[in-house]
N, C-alpha and C positions, 0 to 999 in steps of 0.2 A: 531431505534434511538428514544429516548424519546423526545417529543416536536418538535418544528420547529427548523431547523438549523439557526444560525445567518447569515450565508453566504451559499447560495445555488447556485451552478454553473450549474445545469441542466446536460444534456447529454454532456459530454466533449469528445473532440478528441485531437489528437496530444499530447498524454500524454508522459511525460518524467520523468526520475528518474536520479538524480546525487548525488554522495556522496560529502559532503562538504569537503574542503581541510583538516579541522581538523580531519575528519574521525569519529566524534562522532554523526553526524546528517546526514539525508538524505533529499534532496530537491526534491519534486514532483511538477508537475504542468501540465497545458494543456490549451486548448482553450475551454472556456465555451460555453454554448448554445447561448449566446448573442454575441459571437465572441471576448470577452475580454480574455486576458491571465490571468491566475491565478497561484500562487505558494504557497506552504506550506512547512514548515520545520518540519520534523518528528524526534523524538528521535529514536535512534537505536531500542529500544524496540517497539515503535509504528510501525516502518517500518516492523519489524519482525511479529508483530500481523497482519498487513495488508497482508504480504506475506503468512502467515499461513492461514488466512481466505480465501484468493483468491485460494490458493492451494486446500483447501477442497472443494470449490465450482467448480473450473475449472477441477480438476483432482481427483475426489472422489475415484477412484479405486487405485490410487498410492499415495495419500496424506499421508497415515499413514507411508508408507515406507520412503518418502522423509523428512517428518517432524521429524522423529525419528533420522535422521542423523545430525541434526543441533543443535548447542548450542544456548541458549537464552541469551538475554542481561538483565542486572539488571534494575530495575525501576530507572527512573531519577526524579529529583526534579520536581514535578508537578506545582510549583509556577512560573516557567519561562513563562512569558506571550506570547512569540512568538513561543514556541515549542509545536507541537501536541504531546500529551503523551498517547492518547488512540485512538484506531481505531476499527471500526466494518465494516463488509461487509454483505449485504443481497441481496438475489436474488429478482428481481422485477417480478411481475406477467406478465408484458408486455415483459419480456425478458431483459437480461442484469443484471447489478448489481448496487446497491447503496452503495457508500463508505462514511462513516462518520468519522469525527475526532473531538476530544475535545482539547481545549487549555484553561486551567485555567478558567473553567466556561463558555466559549464560545464554539460554535460548528460550523462546516462547513460540507457540503456534496456535492458530485458530483455523476454522474451516468456514467457508461461505458457500451457500447454494448459488445457482446462476443469477437469479434476480438480485440478490444482495451483493454479489460480486460486481454486477453492472452498475448498481447504485453507488457502491463504494468507489469504483473506478471514476465515475462521474464526479463524485465529491472530491477525490484526490486531484482530478484534472482542474477543477475550479480553484482548489487551495494552492496548487502548484503554479497554475498558469491563469491567473484571474483576468488577464487581458486576451486570452486565447493563445494559440500556438504561434501566431504571427502578429500578436498585438491587436487582434480584432475578435470580439466575441462571436461574430457570425461564422467564423471558421471552425468552431468547436463541434458542431453537430455531425455525428456519424450516421450515415444511411447507406 
């Protein structure tokens, strides 16, 4: 991530993912390192970018197969000041992952350990693809 994040949550736990009632945005959040709760609203495309990056890092041997099965969302207007429109995920040398997002010139970041990153990816997967990657829930499980 270029430069320092405007908001850094540190190592987060109790991560959650919910689809907004309108269906065009995803809400994510968790408990920050300082025990405050945080939430961010992601565009559909930013949520898919996050899902894609986590899939490549968590499941490198299967990520090409699963990412080929999904359709992507169009870009959303980047001038909406409350919607995260771009995401990255990087592996940390100490283990775990750093997730960063951008909102109209501002940025935020958090870190997840391996178990929370896997749980987070699964929650994103269900929020983004409730009927599975090919419209069938039975196709979702990675082994």
